[in-house]
N, CA, C and O atoms as a printed pandas DataFrame, in Angstrom:
     atom_number atom_name residue_name chain_id  residue_number  x_coord  y_coord  z_coord
0              1         N          MET        A               1   70.363   61.961  117.307
1              2        CA          MET        A               1   70.522   62.879  116.263
2              3         C          MET        A               1   68.329   63.057  115.506
3              4         O          MET        A               1   67.591   62.187  115.046
4              5         N          SER        A               2   68.152   64.170  115.688
5              6        CA          SER        A               2   66.904   63.894  114.568
6              7         C          SER        A               2   66.706   63.783  113.821
7              8         O          SER        A               2   67.499   64.190  112.972
8              9         N          GLU        A               3   65.544   63.170  113.420
9             10        CA          GLU        A               3   65.114   63.005  111.672
10            11         C          GLU        A               3   65.600   63.966  110.883
11            12         O          GLU        A               3   66.335   63.605  109.964
12            13         N          ALA        A               4   65.267   65.602  111.075
13            14        CA          ALA        A               4   65.030   66.682  110.806
14            15         C          ALA        A               4   66.605   66.686  110.107
15            16         O          ALA        A               4   66.708   66.970  108.914
16            17         N          ASP        A               5   67.598   66.415  110.773
17            18        CA          ASP        A               5   69.076   66.802  110.927
18            19         C          ASP        A               5   69.541   65.645  109.802
19            20         O          ASP        A               5   70.709   65.705  109.419
20            21         N          THR        A               6   68.787   64.732  109.328
21            22        CA          THR        A               6   69.408   63.766  108.795
22            23         C          THR        A               6   69.057   64.055  107.197
23            24         O          THR        A               6   69.737   63.557  106.299
24            25         N          ARG        A               7   67.780   65.023  106.917
25            26        CA          ARG        A               7   67.429   65.477  106.062
26            27         C          ARG        A               7   68.218   66.432  104.983
27            28         O          ARG        A               7   68.718   67.486  105.374
28            29         N          LEU        A               8   68.292   66.103  103.874
29            30        CA          LEU        A               8   68.691   67.187  102.837
30            31         C          LEU        A               8   68.105   67.614  101.636
31            32         O          LEU        A               8   67.828   66.565  101.054
32            33         N          ASP        A               9   67.705   68.705  100.824
33            34        CA          ASP        A               9   67.646   69.728  100.303
34            35         C          ASP        A               9   68.188   68.765   99.001
35            36         O          ASP        A               9   69.257   68.165   99.114
36            37         N          ALA        A              10   67.387   68.664   97.777
37            38        CA          ALA        A              10   68.028   67.973   96.503
38            39         C          ALA        A              10   69.549   68.910   96.100
39            40         O          ALA        A              10   70.433   68.199   95.622
40            41         N          ASP        A              11   69.866   70.280   96.244
41            42        CA          ASP        A              11   70.899   70.729   95.838
42            43         C          ASP        A              11   71.642   70.825   96.620
43            44         O          ASP        A              11   72.582   71.597   96.429
44            45         N          ALA        A              12   71.538   70.014   97.955
45            46        CA          ALA        A              12   72.473   70.118   99.114
46            47         C          ALA        A              12   74.018   68.543   98.369
47            48         O          ALA        A              12   73.673   67.552   97.725
48            49         N          ALA        A              13   75.312   68.821   98.711
49            50        CA          ALA        A              13   75.871   67.527   98.305
50            51         C          ALA        A              13   75.715   66.066   99.245
51            52         O          ALA        A              13   75.515   65.572  100.355
52            53         N          ALA        A              14   75.957   65.869   97.962
53            54        CA          ALA        A              14   76.024   64.091   98.455
54            55         C          ALA        A              14   77.393   63.450   99.225
55            56         O          ALA        A              14   78.534   63.282   98.795
56            57         N          PRO        A              15   76.932   63.233  100.232
57            58        CA          PRO        A              15   78.096   62.445  101.026
58            59         C          PRO        A              15   78.905   61.535  100.456
59            60         O          PRO        A              15   78.401   61.166   99.395
60            61         N          ALA        A              16   79.886   61.029  100.668
61            62        CA          ALA        A              16   80.969   60.041   99.986
62            63         C          ALA        A              16   80.180   58.838  100.187
63            64         O          ALA        A              16   79.298   58.844  101.045
64            65         N          PHE        A              17   80.392   57.883   99.535
65            66        CA          PHE        A              17   79.734   56.331   99.498
66            67         C          PHE        A              17   80.597   54.961   98.960
67            68         O          PHE        A              17   80.951   54.851   97.786
68            69         N          ASP        A              18   80.811   54.179   99.754
69            70        CA          ASP        A              18   81.046   52.902   99.428
70            71         C          ASP        A              18   80.730   51.853   98.235
71            72         O          ASP        A              18   81.359   51.354   97.302
72            73         N          HIS        A              19   79.283   51.779   98.819
73            74        CA          HIS        A              19   78.211   50.594   97.887
74            75         C          HIS        A              19   77.208   51.295   97.290
75            76         O          HIS        A              19   77.212   52.456   97.699
76            77         N          GLU        A              20   76.147   51.026   96.308
77            78        CA          GLU        A              20   75.015   51.787   96.358
78            79         C          GLU        A              20   74.390   50.523   95.682
79            80         O          GLU        A              20   74.871   49.730   94.873
80            81         N          VAL        A              21   73.199   50.592   96.258
81            82        CA          VAL        A              21   71.833   49.866   96.517
82            83         C          VAL        A              21   70.429   50.860   95.769
83            84         O          VAL        A              21   69.809   51.883   96.057
84            85         N          ASP        A              22   70.427   49.965   94.822
85            86        CA          ASP        A              22   69.273   50.131   93.511
86            87         C          ASP        A              22   68.296   49.305   94.271
87            88         O          ASP        A              22   68.198   48.079   94.332
88            89         N          ALA        A              23   67.340   50.584   95.044
89            90        CA          ALA        A              23   65.642   49.688   94.969
90            91         C          ALA        A              23   64.718   50.140   94.748
91            92         O          ALA        A              23   63.692   49.897   95.384
92            93         N          SER        A              24   64.783   50.885   93.845
93            94        CA          SER        A              24   63.909   51.527   92.849
94            95         C          SER        A              24   62.749   50.181   92.478
95            96         O          SER        A              24   62.899   49.041   92.040
96            97         N          GLY        A              25   61.524   51.025   92.924
97            98        CA          GLY        A              25   60.566   49.667   92.467
98            99         C          GLY        A              25   59.736   48.908   93.622
99           100         O          GLY        A              25   58.643   48.357   93.746
100          101         N          LEU        A              26   61.032   49.230   94.502
101          102        CA          LEU        A              26   60.516   48.058   95.583
102          103         C          LEU        A              26   59.778   48.347   96.390
103          104         O          LEU        A              26   60.067   49.502   96.701
104          105         N          THR        A              27   58.777   47.940   97.089
105          106        CA          THR        A              27   58.202   48.131   98.191
106          107         C          THR        A              27   59.070   47.749   99.869
107          108         O          THR        A              27   59.942   46.889   99.996
108          109         N          CYS        A              28   58.565   48.592  100.930
109          110        CA          CYS        A              28   58.539   47.477  102.107
110          111         C          CYS        A              28   58.683   45.984  102.461
111          112         O          CYS        A              28   57.678   45.515  101.928
112          113         N          PRO        A              29   59.035   45.431  102.774
113          114        CA          PRO        A              29   60.377   45.356  103.065
114          115         C          PRO        A              29   61.536   45.484  102.483
115          116         O          PRO        A              29   62.469   46.076  103.023
116          117         N          LEU        A              30   61.614   44.890  101.200
117          118        CA          LEU        A              30   62.557   44.751  100.416
118          119         C          LEU        A              30   63.879   45.470  100.198
119          120         O          LEU        A              30   64.936   44.880   99.977
120          121         N          PRO        A              31   63.697   47.199  100.301
121          122        CA          PRO        A              31   64.477   47.807  100.347
122          123         C          PRO        A              31   65.446   47.669  101.652
123          124         O          PRO        A              31   66.675   47.742  101.625
124          125         N          ILE        A              32   64.723   47.479  102.667
125          126        CA          ILE        A              32   65.500   47.742  104.174
126          127         C          ILE        A              32   66.427   46.405  103.878
127          128         O          ILE        A              32   67.656   46.453  103.812
128          129         N          LEU        A              33   65.629   45.186  103.707
129          130        CA          LEU        A              33   66.579   43.935  103.310
130          131         C          LEU        A              33   67.685   44.144  102.329
131          132         O          LEU        A              33   68.713   43.469  102.386
132          133         N          ARG        A              34   67.547   44.793  101.699
133          134        CA          ARG        A              34   68.644   44.675  100.670
134          135         C          ARG        A              34   69.712   45.692  101.507
135          136         O          ARG        A              34   70.886   45.332  101.593
136          137         N          ALA        A              35   69.282   46.966  102.120
137          138        CA          ALA        A              35   70.394   47.595  102.697
138          139         C          ALA        A              35   71.011   47.009  103.304
139          140         O          ALA        A              35   72.227   46.923  103.132
140          141         N          LYS        A              36   70.051   46.125  104.654
141          142        CA          LYS        A              36   70.906   44.836  105.597
142          143         C          LYS        A              36   72.221   44.170  105.125
143          144         O          LYS        A              36   73.386   44.249  105.513
144          145         N          LYS        A              37   71.594   43.484  104.139
145          146        CA          LYS        A              37   72.166   42.096  103.302
146          147         C          LYS        A              37   73.871   43.303  103.197
147          148         O          LYS        A              37   74.969   43.033  103.684
148          149         N          ALA        A              38   73.486   44.549  102.417
149          150        CA          ALA        A              38   74.979   45.384  101.642
150          151         C          ALA        A              38   75.247   45.552  102.644
151          152         O          ALA        A              38   76.465   45.720  102.694
152          153         N          LEU        A              39   74.743   45.627  103.709
153          154        CA          LEU        A              39   75.777   46.142  105.277
154          155         C          LEU        A              39   76.677   45.196  105.782
155          156         O          LEU        A              39   77.721   45.327  106.421
156          157         N          ALA        A              40   75.908   43.959  105.259
157          158        CA          ALA        A              40   76.709   43.047  106.261
158          159         C          ALA        A              40   78.192   42.395  105.588
159          160         O          ALA        A              40   79.192   41.914  106.120
160          161         N          GLN        A              41   77.893   42.576  104.502
161          162        CA          GLN        A              41   79.270   42.859  103.554
162          163         C          GLN        A              41   80.549   44.093  103.153
163          164         O          GLN        A              41   81.396   44.248  102.273
164          165         N          MET        A              42   80.091   44.795  104.357
165          166        CA          MET        A              42   81.045   45.864  104.512
166          167         C          MET        A              42   81.570   45.683  105.708
167          168         O          MET        A              42   81.194   44.836  106.519
168          169         N          GLU        A              43   82.761   46.745  105.906
169          170        CA          GLU        A              43   83.116   46.785  106.894
170          171         C          GLU        A              43   83.204   48.038  107.875
171          172         O          GLU        A              43   83.245   49.080  107.220
172          173         N          SER        A              44   83.248   48.255  109.320
173          174        CA          SER        A              44   82.665   49.215  109.759
174          175         C          SER        A              44   83.698   50.487  109.334
175          176         O          SER        A              44   84.900   50.523  109.074
176          177         N          GLY        A              45   82.462   51.677  109.401
177          178        CA          GLY        A              45   82.371   52.852  108.849
178          179         C          GLY        A              45   82.514   52.942  107.671
179          180         O          GLY        A              45   82.552   54.132  107.359
180          181         N          GLN        A              46   82.666   51.963  106.413
181          182        CA          GLN        A              46   81.931   52.466  105.026
182          183         C          GLN        A              46   80.343   52.716  105.115
183          184         O          GLN        A              46   79.542   52.311  105.956
184          185         N          VAL        A              47   80.118   53.651  103.778
185          186        CA          VAL        A              47   79.030   54.015  103.805
186          187         C          VAL        A              47   77.831   53.333  102.661
187          188         O          VAL        A              47   78.316   52.913  101.610
188          189         N          VAL        A              48   76.998   53.267  102.755
189          190        CA          VAL        A              48   76.236   52.448  101.474
190          191         C          VAL        A              48   75.246   53.477  101.387
191          192         O          VAL        A              48   74.738   54.043  102.355
192          193         N          ARG        A              49   75.028   53.665  100.336
193          194        CA          ARG        A              49   74.253   54.539   99.013
194          195         C          ARG        A              49   72.438   53.934   99.074
195          196         O          ARG        A              49   72.713   52.838   99.562
196          197         N          VAL        A              50   71.673   53.913   99.002
197          198        CA          VAL        A              50   70.314   53.285   98.552
198          199         C          VAL        A              50   69.519   53.916   98.037
199          200         O          VAL        A              50   69.029   54.818   98.716
200          201         N          ILE        A              51   69.121   53.766   96.882
201          202        CA          ILE        A              51   67.804   54.298   96.482
202          203         C          ILE        A              51   66.467   53.845   96.421
203          204         O          ILE        A              51   66.201   52.698   96.059
204          205         N          THR        A              52   65.891   54.397   96.641
205          206        CA          THR        A              52   64.549   54.002   97.038
206          207         C          THR        A              52   63.221   54.868   96.283
207          208         O          THR        A              52   63.324   56.094   96.249
208          209         N          THR        A              53   61.837   54.142   95.611
209          210        CA          THR        A              53   61.201   55.233   95.020
210          211         C          THR        A              53   59.603   54.859   95.988
211          212         O          THR        A              53   58.449   55.048   95.604
212          213         N          ASP        A              54   60.063   54.305   97.272
213          214        CA          ASP        A              54   58.508   54.021   98.283
214          215         C          ASP        A              54   58.761   55.150   99.002
215          216         O          ASP        A              54   59.807   55.520   99.535
216          217         N          ARG        A              55   57.338   55.816   98.942
217          218        CA          ARG        A              55   57.092   56.854   99.855
218          219         C          ARG        A              55   57.396   56.410  101.273
219          220         O          ARG        A              55   57.797   57.384  101.912
220          221         N          ASN        A              56   57.364   55.539  101.851
221          222        CA          ASN        A              56   57.044   54.990  103.487
222          223         C          ASN        A              56   58.869   54.757  103.738
223          224         O          ASN        A              56   59.174   54.429  104.885
224          225         N          ALA        A              57   60.176   54.936  102.597
225          226        CA          ALA        A              57   61.304   54.554  102.978
226          227         C          ALA        A              57   62.292   55.312  103.819
227          228         O          ALA        A              57   63.392   54.923  104.211
228          229         N          ILE        A              58   61.654   56.549  104.039
229          230        CA          ILE        A              58   62.602   57.596  104.841
230          231         C          ILE        A              58   61.951   57.354  105.847
231          232         O          ILE        A              58   62.866   57.198  106.656
232          233         N          ARG        A              59   60.813   57.170  106.531
233          234        CA          ARG        A              59   60.612   56.311  108.013
234          235         C          ARG        A              59   61.152   55.747  108.304
235          236         O          ARG        A              59   61.759   55.835  109.372
236          237         N          ASP        A              60   61.266   54.308  107.015
237          238        CA          ASP        A              60   62.106   52.875  107.512
238          239         C          ASP        A              60   63.224   52.949  107.618
239          240         O          ASP        A              60   63.855   52.156  108.317
240          241         N          PHE        A              61   63.711   53.811  107.029
241          242        CA          PHE        A              61   65.417   53.555  107.141
242          243         C          PHE        A              61   65.561   54.729  108.004
243          244         O          PHE        A              61   66.385   55.526  107.556
244          245         N          GLN        A              62   64.845   55.182  109.434
245          246        CA          GLN        A              62   65.301   56.578  110.041
246          247         C          GLN        A              62   65.033   55.506  111.297
247          248         O          GLN        A              62   65.858   55.506  112.211
248          249         N          ALA        A              63   63.941   54.631  111.353
249          250        CA          ALA        A              63   63.951   53.115  112.498
250          251         C          ALA        A              63   65.005   52.264  112.296
251          252         O          ALA        A              63   65.517   51.709  113.268
252          253         N          PHE        A              64   65.468   52.048  111.027
253          254        CA          PHE        A              64   66.079   50.591  110.955
254          255         C          PHE        A              64   67.844   51.436  111.576
255          256         O          PHE        A              64   68.713   50.852  112.224
256          257         N          SER        A              65   67.870   52.484  111.229
257          258        CA          SER        A              65   69.169   52.954  111.937
258          259         C          SER        A              65   69.054   52.800  113.027
259          260         O          SER        A              65   69.867   52.094  113.624
260          261         N          ARG        A              66   67.911   53.458  113.738
261          262        CA          ARG        A              66   67.964   53.400  115.315
262          263         C          ARG        A              66   67.772   52.182  116.062
263          264         O          ARG        A              66   67.849   52.133  117.290
264          265         N          GLN        A              67   67.510   51.157  115.280
265          266        CA          GLN        A              67   67.159   49.538  115.502
266          267         C          GLN        A              67   68.920   49.269  115.497
267          268         O          GLN        A              67   69.451   49.079  116.591
268          269         N          THR        A              68   69.480   49.265  114.680
269          270        CA          THR        A              68   70.562   49.143  114.101
270          271         C          THR        A              68   72.028   49.215  114.725
271          272         O          THR        A              68   73.029   48.498  114.764
272          273         N          GLY        A              69   71.563   50.637  115.256
273          274        CA          GLY        A              69   72.716   51.499  115.480
274          275         C          GLY        A              69   73.577   51.566  114.351
275          276         O          GLY        A              69   74.760   51.769  114.624
276          277         N          ASN        A              70   73.239   51.430  112.990
277          278        CA          ASN        A              70   73.815   51.764  111.679
278          279         C          ASN        A              70   73.383   53.430  111.131
279          280         O          ASN        A              70   72.343   53.621  110.500
280          281         N          ALA        A              71   74.356   54.572  111.483
281          282        CA          ALA        A              71   74.431   55.561  111.236
282          283         C          ALA        A              71   73.251   56.234  110.035
283          284         O          ALA        A              71   73.774   56.108  108.928
284          285         N          LEU        A              72   72.329   56.671  109.953
285          286        CA          LEU        A              72   71.850   57.259  108.608
286          287         C          LEU        A              72   72.595   58.698  108.753
287          288         O          LEU        A              72   72.391   59.496  109.667
288          289         N          VAL        A              73   73.445   58.862  107.734
289          290        CA          VAL        A              73   74.109   59.798  107.311
290          291         C          VAL        A              73   73.503   61.049  106.855
291          292         O          VAL        A              73   73.868   62.174  107.196
292          293         N          ALA        A              74   72.462   60.736  105.986
293          294        CA          ALA        A              74   71.662   61.702  105.415
294          295         C          ALA        A              74   70.389   61.177  104.233
295          296         O          ALA        A              74   70.588   60.191  103.523
296          297         N          GLN        A              75   69.746   61.577  104.194
297          298        CA          GLN        A              75   68.775   61.475  103.411
298          299         C          GLN        A              75   68.096   62.412  102.047
299          300         O          GLN        A              75   67.180   63.126  102.454
300          301         N          GLN        A              76   68.271   62.511  101.011
301          302        CA          GLN        A              76   67.891   63.109  100.112
302          303         C          GLN        A              76   66.416   62.801   99.431
303          304         O          GLN        A              76   66.107   61.612   99.522
304          305         N          GLU        A              77   65.420   63.663   98.750
305          306        CA          GLU        A              77   64.491   63.566   98.164
306          307         C          GLU        A              77   64.494   64.376   97.163
307          308         O          GLU        A              77   64.906   65.529   97.294
308          309         N          ALA        A              78   63.960   63.820   95.816
309          310        CA          ALA        A              78   64.032   64.321   94.540
310          311         C          ALA        A              78   63.448   63.667   93.389
311          312         O          ALA        A              78   63.662   62.456   93.361
312          313         N          ASP        A              79   62.697   64.187   92.332
313          314        CA          ASP        A              79   62.293   63.468   91.698
314          315         C          ASP        A              79   61.634   62.298   91.676
315          316         O          ASP        A              79   61.567   61.484   90.755
316          317         N          GLY        A              80   61.044   62.254   92.987
317          318        CA          GLY        A              80   59.774   60.769   93.019
318          319         C          GLY        A              80   61.045   59.702   93.774
319          320         O          GLY        A              80   60.746   58.658   94.354
320          321         N          ARG        A              81   62.553   60.234   93.618
321          322        CA          ARG        A              81   63.215   59.133   94.289
322          323         C          ARG        A              81   63.613   59.590   95.732
323          324         O          ARG        A              81   63.730   60.815   95.765
324          325         N          CYS        A              82   63.868   58.957   96.992
325          326        CA          CYS        A              82   64.835   59.097   98.529
326          327         C          CYS        A              82   66.313   58.572   98.431
327          328         O          CYS        A              82   66.317   57.381   98.120
328          329         N          VAL        A              83   67.278   58.978   98.563
329          330        CA          VAL        A              83   67.859   58.658   98.192
330          331         C          VAL        A              83   68.828   58.128   99.819
331          332         O          VAL        A              83   69.864   58.786   99.913
332          333         N          HIS        A              84   68.717   57.553  100.489
333          334        CA          HIS        A              84   69.780   57.035  102.100
334          335         C          HIS        A              84   70.944   56.672  101.982
335          336         O          HIS        A              84   71.329   55.928  101.080
336          337         N          PHE        A              85   71.787   57.226  103.027
337          338        CA          PHE        A              85   73.262   56.835  103.197
338          339         C          PHE        A              85   73.398   56.218  104.475
339          340         O          PHE        A              85   73.145   57.125  105.267
340          341         N          LEU        A              86   73.660   55.163  105.131
341          342        CA          LEU        A              86   73.887   54.786  106.003
342          343         C          LEU        A              86   75.628   54.283  106.213
343          344         O          LEU        A              86   76.371   53.811  105.353
344          345         N          ARG        A              87   75.836   54.489  107.225
345          346        CA          ARG        A              87   77.066   54.443  107.674
346          347         C          ARG        A              87   76.936   53.314  108.525
347          348         O          ARG        A              87   76.035   53.117  109.340
348          349         N          ARG        A              88   78.434   52.197  108.131
349          350        CA          ARG        A              88   78.222   50.588  108.817
350          351         C          ARG        A              88   78.801   51.161  110.753
351          352         O          ARG        A              88   79.606   51.920  111.292
352          353         N          ARG        A              89   78.044   50.459  111.010
353          354        CA          ARG        A              89   78.665   50.095  112.565
354          355         C          ARG        A              89   79.984   50.042  113.113
355          356         O          ARG        A              89   80.149   49.744  114.296
């Protein structure tokens, strides 16, 4: 899946999720570390929603997904926030 395939506009419906991590105000690498910790506590197939305000988080989560095998289901940008949806492998 390409990076463009995971991007959604602000009006698109958000995927369902099982857990949420609010990493607003945190900069790299903290949002990734919080997501990694949440994923470790989840069952295979569950989805975590991660809220970030770091402008680099979009690329960071795309790289994290490729490196770990956890699927990046979607990313949304709106109002200075980015929301990332990761499915546990």
